[in-house]
N, CA, C and O atoms as a printed pandas DataFrame, in Angstrom:
     atom_number atom_name residue_name chain_id  residue_number  x_coord  y_coord  z_coord
0              1         N          MET        A               1  -15.989  -10.753  -25.159
1              2        CA          MET        A               1  -15.022  -11.486  -24.362
2              3         C          MET        A               1  -14.839  -10.775  -23.023
3              4         O          MET        A               1  -14.627   -9.562  -23.000
4              5         N          PRO        A               2  -14.916  -11.506  -21.905
5              6        CA          PRO        A               2  -14.759  -10.868  -20.592
6              7         C          PRO        A               2  -13.373  -10.274  -20.412
7              8         O          PRO        A               2  -12.369  -10.812  -20.878
8              9         N          LYS        A               3  -13.358   -9.144  -19.716
9             10        CA          LYS        A               3  -12.096   -8.476  -19.422
10            11         C          LYS        A               3  -11.368   -9.245  -18.321
11            12         O          LYS        A               3  -11.978   -9.646  -17.330
12            13         N          LYS        A               4  -10.065   -9.447  -18.498
13            14        CA          LYS        A               4   -9.262  -10.151  -17.503
14            15         C          LYS        A               4   -9.063   -9.262  -16.273
15            16         O          LYS        A               4   -8.643   -8.110  -16.385
16            17         N          GLU        A               5   -9.371   -9.814  -15.109
17            18        CA          GLU        A               5   -9.220   -9.070  -13.865
18            19         C          GLU        A               5   -7.744   -9.002  -13.486
19            20         O          GLU        A               5   -7.044  -10.014  -13.506
20            21         N          THR        A               6   -7.272   -7.794  -13.136
21            22        CA          THR        A               6   -5.861   -7.621  -12.786
22            23         C          THR        A               6   -5.633   -7.561  -11.284
23            24         O          THR        A               6   -4.488   -7.556  -10.830
24            25         N          SER        A               7   -6.704   -7.515  -10.514
25            26        CA          SER        A               7   -6.536   -7.491   -9.064
26            27         C          SER        A               7   -7.500   -8.484   -8.430
27            28         O          SER        A               7   -8.463   -8.926   -9.057
28            29         N          LYS        A               8   -7.228   -8.822   -7.195
29            30        CA          LYS        A               8   -8.045   -9.778   -6.470
30            31         C          LYS        A               8   -8.579   -9.123   -5.207
31            32         O          LYS        A               8   -7.837   -8.461   -4.481
32            33         N          SER        A               9   -9.847   -9.307   -4.950
33            34        CA          SER        A               9  -10.480   -8.742   -3.755
34            35         C          SER        A               9  -10.449   -9.747   -2.620
35            36         O          SER        A               9  -10.533  -10.956   -2.836
36            37         N          PHE        A              10  -10.325   -9.219   -1.389
37            38        CA          PHE        A              10  -10.399  -10.075   -0.214
38            39         C          PHE        A              10  -10.805   -9.226    0.984
39            40         O          PHE        A              10  -10.648   -8.005    0.973
40            41         N          LEU        A              11  -11.321   -9.874    2.003
41            42        CA          LEU        A              11  -11.750   -9.200    3.214
42            43         C          LEU        A              11  -10.583   -9.108    4.188
43            44         O          LEU        A              11   -9.872  -10.088    4.410
44            45         N          LEU        A              12  -10.391   -7.937    4.762
45            46        CA          LEU        A              12   -9.333   -7.733    5.742
46            47         C          LEU        A              12   -9.943   -7.132    6.992
47            48         O          LEU        A              12  -10.629   -6.113    6.919
48            49         N          ARG        A              13   -9.707   -7.741    8.120
49            50        CA          ARG        A              13  -10.207   -7.227    9.393
50            51         C          ARG        A              13   -9.063   -6.608   10.179
51            52         O          ARG        A              13   -8.022   -7.229   10.391
52            53         N          LEU        A              14   -9.279   -5.384   10.601
53            54        CA          LEU        A              14   -8.293   -4.661   11.408
54            55         C          LEU        A              14   -8.969   -4.155   12.663
55            56         O          LEU        A              14  -10.154   -3.821   12.646
56            57         N          ASP        A              15   -8.219   -4.096   13.757
57            58        CA          ASP        A              15   -8.781   -3.492   14.957
58            59         C          ASP        A              15   -8.920   -1.989   14.714
59            60         O          ASP        A              15   -8.256   -1.428   13.842
60            61         N          ALA        A              16   -9.781   -1.352   15.484
61            62        CA          ALA        A              16  -10.113    0.062   15.274
62            63         C          ALA        A              16   -8.894    0.974   15.353
63            64         O          ALA        A              16   -8.781    1.923   14.577
64            65         N          SER        A              17   -7.991    0.700   16.270
65            66        CA          SER        A              17   -6.800    1.529   16.426
66            67         C          SER        A              17   -5.895    1.464   15.193
67            68         O          SER        A              17   -5.409    2.488   14.713
68            69         N          THR        A              18   -5.677    0.246   14.688
69            70        CA          THR        A              18   -4.841    0.082   13.490
70            71         C          THR        A              18   -5.490    0.745   12.289
71            72         O          THR        A              18   -4.813    1.412   11.505
72            73         N          MET        A              19   -6.802    0.568   12.138
73            74        CA          MET        A              19   -7.512    1.169   11.011
74            75         C          MET        A              19   -7.415    2.689   11.063
75            76         O          MET        A              19   -7.223    3.330   10.030
76            77         N          ALA        A              20   -7.545    3.270   12.243
77            78        CA          ALA        A              20   -7.432    4.726   12.386
78            79         C          ALA        A              20   -6.054    5.212   11.956
79            80         O          ALA        A              20   -5.930    6.259   11.320
80            81         N          LYS        A              21   -5.025    4.456   12.302
81            82        CA          LYS        A              21   -3.664    4.839   11.921
82            83         C          LYS        A              21   -3.456    4.726   10.405
83            84         O          LYS        A              21   -2.805    5.576    9.799
84            85         N          VAL        A              22   -4.010    3.677    9.803
85            86        CA          VAL        A              22   -3.904    3.510    8.342
86            87         C          VAL        A              22   -4.662    4.641    7.641
87            88         O          VAL        A              22   -4.172    5.202    6.661
88            89         N          GLU        A              23   -5.848    4.974    8.138
89            90        CA          GLU        A              23   -6.633    6.064    7.541
90            91         C          GLU        A              23   -5.884    7.395    7.628
91            92         O          GLU        A              23   -5.844    8.148    6.655
92            93         N          ALA        A              24   -5.300    7.682    8.774
93            94        CA          ALA        A              24   -4.553    8.927    8.950
94            95         C          ALA        A              24   -3.341    8.976    8.021
95            96         O          ALA        A              24   -3.050   10.017    7.431
96            97         N          TRP        A              25   -2.642    7.863    7.894
97            98        CA          TRP        A              25   -1.478    7.794    7.009
98            99         C          TRP        A              25   -1.905    7.990    5.563
99           100         O          TRP        A              25   -1.228    8.683    4.803
100          101         N          ALA        A              26   -3.018    7.389    5.180
101          102        CA          ALA        A              26   -3.523    7.532    3.811
102          103         C          ALA        A              26   -3.836    8.999    3.508
103          104         O          ALA        A              26   -3.527    9.486    2.421
104          105         N          VAL        A              27   -4.439    9.692    4.448
105          106        CA          VAL        A              27   -4.749   11.111    4.263
106          107         C          VAL        A              27   -3.459   11.907    4.069
107          108         O          VAL        A              27   -3.386   12.763    3.187
108          109         N          GLN        A              28   -2.450   11.632    4.880
109          110        CA          GLN        A              28   -1.166   12.338    4.775
110          111         C          GLN        A              28   -0.494   12.095    3.428
111          112         O          GLN        A              28    0.206   12.971    2.921
112          113         N          GLU        A              29   -0.696   10.929    2.850
113          114        CA          GLU        A              29   -0.062   10.557    1.576
114          115         C          GLU        A              29   -0.960   10.835    0.372
115          116         O          GLU        A              29   -0.594   10.525   -0.762
116          117         N          PHE        A              30   -2.144   11.425    0.617
117          118        CA          PHE        A              30   -3.115   11.715   -0.451
118          119         C          PHE        A              30   -3.524   10.454   -1.203
119          120         O          PHE        A              30   -3.618   10.452   -2.431
120          121         N          ARG        A              31   -3.767    9.375   -0.446
121          122        CA          ARG        A              31   -4.207    8.111   -1.019
122          123         C          ARG        A              31   -5.515    7.696   -0.372
123          124         O          ARG        A              31   -5.869    8.175    0.706
124          125         N          SER        A              32   -6.236    6.793   -1.046
125          126        CA          SER        A              32   -7.375    6.146   -0.409
126          127         C          SER        A              32   -6.817    5.117    0.575
127          128         O          SER        A              32   -5.635    4.777    0.517
128          129         N          VAL        A              33   -7.661    4.625    1.472
129          130        CA          VAL        A              33   -7.220    3.585    2.399
130          131         C          VAL        A              33   -6.806    2.352    1.611
131          132         O          VAL        A              33   -5.789    1.730    1.918
132          133         N          ASN        A              34   -7.588    1.995    0.597
133          134        CA          ASN        A              34   -7.236    0.847   -0.228
134          135         C          ASN        A              34   -5.876    1.054   -0.904
135          136         O          ASN        A              34   -5.034    0.155   -0.907
136          137         N          GLY        A              35   -5.674    2.229   -1.467
137          138        CA          GLY        A              35   -4.392    2.536   -2.104
138          139         C          GLY        A              35   -3.238    2.500   -1.119
139          140         O          GLY        A              35   -2.142    2.046   -1.448
140          141         N          GLN        A              36   -3.491    2.981    0.093
141          142        CA          GLN        A              36   -2.447    2.967    1.118
142          143         C          GLN        A              36   -2.080    1.536    1.490
143          144         O          GLN        A              36   -0.899    1.206    1.603
144          145         N          LEU        A              37   -3.081    0.689    1.680
145          146        CA          LEU        A              37   -2.807   -0.716    2.012
146          147         C          LEU        A              37   -2.051   -1.405    0.884
147          148         O          LEU        A              37   -1.128   -2.178    1.142
148          149         N          GLN        A              38   -2.432   -1.133   -0.369
149          150        CA          GLN        A              38   -1.703   -1.717   -1.499
150          151         C          GLN        A              38   -0.253   -1.258   -1.499
151          152         O          GLN        A              38    0.655   -2.057   -1.726
152          153         N          TRP        A              39   -0.036    0.029   -1.243
153          154        CA          TRP        A              39    1.328    0.563   -1.215
154          155         C          TRP        A              39    2.131   -0.065   -0.073
155          156         O          TRP        A              39    3.289   -0.440   -0.257
156          157         N          MET        A              40    1.508   -0.179    1.116
157          158        CA          MET        A              40    2.204   -0.746    2.273
158          159         C          MET        A              40    2.632   -2.194    2.009
159          160         O          MET        A              40    3.745   -2.591    2.354
160          161         N          ILE        A              41    1.750   -2.966    1.402
161          162        CA          ILE        A              41    2.079   -4.364    1.102
162          163         C          ILE        A              41    3.192   -4.435    0.056
163          164         O          ILE        A              41    4.147   -5.194    0.218
164          165         N          ALA        A              42    3.071   -3.646   -1.016
165          166        CA          ALA        A              42    4.097   -3.648   -2.064
166          167         C          ALA        A              42    5.444   -3.197   -1.514
167          168         O          ALA        A              42    6.477   -3.775   -1.849
168          169         N          GLU        A              43    5.439   -2.163   -0.669
169          170        CA          GLU        A              43    6.686   -1.655   -0.075
170          171         C          GLU        A              43    7.341   -2.719    0.806
171          172         O          GLU        A              43    8.559   -2.896    0.776
172          173         N          SER        A              44    6.537   -3.411    1.578
173          174        CA          SER        A              44    7.072   -4.476    2.429
174          175         C          SER        A              44    7.667   -5.601    1.586
175          176         O          SER        A              44    8.737   -6.119    1.905
176          177         N          LEU        A              45    6.980   -5.977    0.519
177          178        CA          LEU        A              45    7.501   -7.017   -0.377
178          179         C          LEU        A              45    8.836   -6.598   -0.995
179          180         O          LEU        A              45    9.764   -7.402   -1.084
180          181         N          ARG        A              46    8.927   -5.324   -1.425
181          182        CA          ARG        A              46   10.187   -4.815   -2.003
182          183         C          ARG        A              46   11.310   -4.840   -0.973
183          184         O          ARG        A              46   12.414   -5.300   -1.267
184          185         N          ARG        A              47   11.037   -4.351    0.225
185          186        CA          ARG        A              47   12.068   -4.274    1.265
186          187         C          ARG        A              47   12.601   -5.636    1.673
187          188         O          ARG        A              47   13.753   -5.760    2.087
188          189         N          HIS        A              48   11.769   -6.645    1.558
189          190        CA          HIS        A              48   12.177   -7.990    1.962
190          191         C          HIS        A              48   12.603   -8.852    0.781
191          192         O          HIS        A              48   12.733  -10.070    0.900
192          193         N          GLY        A              49   12.820   -8.196   -0.373
193          194        CA          GLY        A              49   13.336   -8.891   -1.545
194          195         C          GLY        A              49   12.359   -9.854   -2.189
195          196         O          GLY        A              49   12.771  -10.764   -2.909
196          197         N          ARG        A              50   11.080   -9.670   -1.942
197          198        CA          ARG        A              50   10.068  -10.565   -2.515
198          199         C          ARG        A              50    9.501  -10.027   -3.821
199          200         O          ARG        A              50    8.847  -10.764   -4.559
200          201         N          MET        A              51    9.743   -8.742   -4.122
201          202        CA          MET        A              51    9.198   -8.127   -5.324
202          203         C          MET        A              51   10.150   -7.043   -5.809
203          204         O          MET        A              51   10.708   -6.286   -5.015
204          205         N          ARG        A              52   10.325   -6.983   -7.109
205          206        CA          ARG        A              52   11.136   -5.923   -7.700
206          207         C          ARG        A              52   10.260   -4.699   -7.942
207          208         O          ARG        A              52    9.040   -4.832   -8.041
208          209         N          ASP        A              53   10.850   -3.517   -8.040
209          210        CA          ASP        A              53   10.099   -2.292   -8.312
210          211         C          ASP        A              53    9.278   -2.412   -9.587
211          212         O          ASP        A              53    8.157   -1.906   -9.649
212          213         N          ALA        A              54    9.818   -3.076  -10.607
213          214        CA          ALA        A              54    9.129   -3.212  -11.882
214          215         C          ALA        A              54    7.883   -4.082  -11.776
215          216         O          ALA        A              54    7.007   -4.000  -12.637
216          217         N          ASP        A              55    7.781   -4.914  -10.739
217          218        CA          ASP        A              55    6.627   -5.791  -10.558
218          219         C          ASP        A              55    5.435   -5.082   -9.932
219          220         O          ASP        A              55    4.335   -5.634   -9.911
220          221         N          VAL        A              56    5.630   -3.869   -9.423
221          222        CA          VAL        A              56    4.580   -3.166   -8.706
222          223         C          VAL        A              56    3.903   -2.169   -9.633
223          224         O          VAL        A              56    4.546   -1.225  -10.093
224          225         N          PRO        A              57    2.608   -2.360   -9.920
225          226        CA          PRO        A              57    1.915   -1.407  -10.775
226          227         C          PRO        A              57    1.634   -0.105  -10.042
227          228         O          PRO        A              57    1.301   -0.116   -8.857
228          229         N          ASP        A              58    1.765    1.014  -10.741
229          230        CA          ASP        A              58    1.420    2.327  -10.216
230          231         C          ASP        A              58    2.074    2.663   -8.891
231          232         O          ASP        A              58    1.435    3.257   -8.022
232          233         N          SER        A              59    3.336    2.293   -8.718
233          234        CA          SER        A              59    4.012    2.643   -7.467
234          235         C          SER        A              59    4.365    4.120   -7.500
235          236         O          SER        A              59    4.843    4.631   -8.513
236          237         N          LYS        A              60    4.127    4.804   -6.383
237          238        CA          LYS        A              60    4.389    6.232   -6.261
238          239         C          LYS        A              60    5.791    6.419   -5.706
239          240         O          LYS        A              60    6.086    5.925   -4.618
240          241         N          PRO        A              61    6.674    7.127   -6.430
241          242        CA          PRO        A              61    8.012    7.357   -5.885
242          243         C          PRO        A              61    7.944    8.255   -4.659
243          244         O          PRO        A              61    7.178    9.217   -4.624
244          245         N          ASP        A              62    8.736    7.939   -3.674
245          246        CA          ASP        A              62    8.774    8.718   -2.444
246          247         C          ASP        A              62    9.979    9.632   -2.442
247          248         O          ASP        A              62   11.033    9.302   -2.986
248          249         N          SER        A              63    9.808   10.790   -1.819
249          250        CA          SER        A              63   10.945   11.693   -1.662
250          251         C          SER        A              63   11.871   11.191   -0.565
251          252         O          SER        A              63   13.063   11.498   -0.555
252          253         N          ASP        A              64   11.310   10.415    0.360
253          254        CA          ASP        A              64   12.084    9.852    1.456
254          255         C          ASP        A              64   12.088    8.339    1.312
255          256         O          ASP        A              64   11.084    7.694    1.615
256          257         N          ASP        A              65   13.179    7.766    0.861
257          258        CA          ASP        A              65   13.251    6.333    0.600
258          259         C          ASP        A              65   13.213    5.488    1.864
259          260         O          ASP        A              65   12.986    4.280    1.788
260          261         N          SER        A              66   13.429    6.097    3.020
261          262        CA          SER        A              66   13.455    5.318    4.243
262          263         C          SER        A              66   12.078    4.796    4.603
263          264         O          SER        A              66   11.968    3.718    5.188
264          265         N          GLY        A              67   11.010    5.537    4.268
265          266        CA          GLY        A              67    9.671    5.110    4.573
266          267         C          GLY        A              67    9.315    5.148    6.045
267          268         O          GLY        A              67    8.175    4.864    6.415
268          269         N          ASP        A              68   10.275    5.496    6.893
269          270        CA          ASP        A              68   10.028    5.567    8.315
270          271         C          ASP        A              68    9.610    6.973    8.681
271          272         O          ASP        A              68   10.447    7.849    8.899
272          273         N          ARG        A              69    8.329    7.178    8.746
273          274        CA          ARG        A              69    7.805    8.506    9.042
274          275         C          ARG        A              69    7.502    8.597   10.525
275          276         O          ARG        A              69    6.963    7.658   11.111
276          277         N          LYS        A              70    7.840    9.702   11.124
277          278        CA          LYS        A              70    7.568    9.928   12.540
278          279         C          LYS        A              70    6.173   10.513   12.682
279          280         O          LYS        A              70    5.782   11.390   11.912
280          281         N          GLU        A              71    5.420   10.029   13.666
281          282        CA          GLU        A              71    4.073   10.565   13.909
282          283         C          GLU        A              71    4.075   11.526   15.047
283          284         O          GLU        A              71    3.028   12.075   15.392
């Protein structure tokens, strides 16, 4: 029996400057770029009341709940 897929793949195009910033942020957070993008989307959904914490698989708790990091 085929295994049920829990995630969906899609193509995302980013300009070079945005991609560089996402890559740098991912390195600072010890995540892959894919993991960072998943976290950013889930965090945005939570902040805007579109998703509860329990709905997000493998969410990493942050020491700083504000999420506003200065570069």
